[in-house]
Every structure is written in structure tokens, then in C-alpha cells.
Residue, then its C-alpha position, 0 to 999 in steps of 0.5 A: m327203327k332197327a331193321k328186321p334180320v334176314k335169316k338163312l343167307d348163304p354167301e355160296a348161294p346164287l344171288v337171286e336166292n339171297a335177294a329173294r330172302i332179303v326182299r321178302v323180309r323187307l316187304d313183310e317188314m313194311r306191310s307190318f306197320t299197317p293198319a296202324a299207320l293208316r290211322r291219322d294219329c299214329a305218327t310213330e308207325q307212319h315214320d317206321l313205315r317210311i323207313a321200311a319203304k326206304r329199305l325196300r326201295y334200296v334193296l330193289e334198286m340193286t336186285e329188281f332185275c332178278f324179279g322182273r316187272p313186279a319188282e320194278t313197279a314195287r320199287r317205284r311205289a315204295r319210293d312214292i310211299q317214302d316221299v309222301l310219308g317223308a313230307l308228312h314226317d316233316c310236318d310232325v317235326m315242325l308242329p312241336r317246334v312251332a308250339a315250343h317257339v310260341e311258348r318261349l315267346r309267351s314266357e318272354d312276354a310274361r316276364a317283360l310285362r311283369e318287370r314293367a308292372g313294377e310294384a303295381k297291385d295288379l297288372d295293367s291290361a294296357l301293358v299287353a299291347r306293349a308285349p315285345n313279341r306281340t306281332a310274332y304270334r299271328g305269324l306263328e299261329v298261321l304257320a301252325v295252321h298251314v303245317e297242320a292242314r298240310r299234314a292232313l292233306l298228306f295223310d289223306r294222300f298216303v291213305g289213298l295211295w296205299g289203298e290203291l296199291e293194295r287194290r292193284g295187288t302191287w305187293e302181292r305180285l312182288e311176293r309171287a315173283i319172290q316165291r316163283k324165284l325161290r321155287e325155281v332155286r329149290e327145283r334147280q337144287q333138287a335137280a342138282e342133288r338128283a344128278e349128284r346122287a345119280a353120278r355117285e350111284l353110277d360111280a359105285a356101279e362102275h366100281a362094282e363092275r370093275e371089281a367084278a371083272e377083276r374077280a372074274r379075271r382072277a377066277a379064270e386064271a385060277l381055273v386055268e392053273a388048276r386045270r394045268a395042275q390036273v394034267p399028268p406030266p408026260s412019261 
């Protein structure tokens, strides 16, 4: 599953701002696979949710200190989701392999029995007892039963775990922590912009004041010169 891109990342921005954007995208990505992943037969969505939980867990391992306890809890729970869905995926991989192996054994036995039948008009049912792989089927069928039952148990664990996390608001608390940090970043940015604007206005005012003082000085000098010019020279 291709990761959802994270937009508006800025290498010049504070770590917490970029981390918040990344965590938010990874959290939304993980949650987007429900409710489909909560259906028993949706193996693809369950696998994709596992990958998304792993990505969320990894980014939180590096950035959870930015968001406090909600991130720490979410990171542990994402690992739990990843673990149970990983075991469930193992079952999804194993069952087709067992079925394919059984099919190969059946095909081999069918060919062997056909060869043993020779030119007979019909297959002697007694030959079945001599099938080369006859003892392997039972073990493989028992294995398939075990894997299928294990998958059902793991799926029920996953559904229960996800429901518990939703009831406890694990993901909502992380989302609120992200929003709070982004709000703090915006407030600091706005304060910095106001301070920069005030500094520019102050510089402009001081510059205007200096220019006014210089004009006043020149006007005073001009006035002095004009008055001197009005005084008649001594006779």
C-alpha cells in the first residue's frame, strides 16, 4: 500500500509543526480503513490497516515527545493493532498455501492411480488405499482447520481491541493533541508576525522622526541665515 503524501511540510518550520502534519496524515490514513477492515472477509483492508498502523507507530516513536501522553498511548496501541493484524495476515497467507499443497498432492495421486490402472476399463477403488500421499491429507486438513480457527480468534481480538480504543478515545486524544500543537504554532507565528510588523512600524516612525528633525534643523538654519541677511550692514 502506497503511503498517503503529507502536504505543507516546511524544512524551515519547527519540528513540532512538521511532526503534527505527518502524524495527522498517518492517523487519518489508518482510520480510513474502517469500517471495512472490521468485516471478517475484508483481508485486503485488514492488511492495509496493519501497514498504516506500522507507519503511525514508527513516526510516533520519533516524535511522541512533541505531543505528550496521548501520543505515547497511541504508539503502544498502534503496535498492538499491528501485532494482531500481522498474525492474522500470516493466517491469510498460510491457508491458500495449504490448499495449494493439498491440490498438488491430489493431482500427484490421481496421476499415480491412473498409471497403476493401466488398461483397465474402470478404476479399481482398492487402488485409492495405495495412493502415495494418502497419509498426508489428514495432517494438512488438520493444519487448515487450525489456521482457520486461529484466524477467526485473531479477527475477534482485533475487532474487540479496535472497539475498546474507540470507546476510550485513544485516537481522538491524539488528534486533539495534534490540533493543540498546531494551534500553538499558529499563535506563535502570528505573535512573531505582529512583533515583526510592530518593529517595522517603529523603524518607519523613527526614520520619519529623524527626517523631521533634520528638516527642522535645516529650516532653523535657513531662518537664521535669512534673519542675518535682513540686518543692515554697519555704516
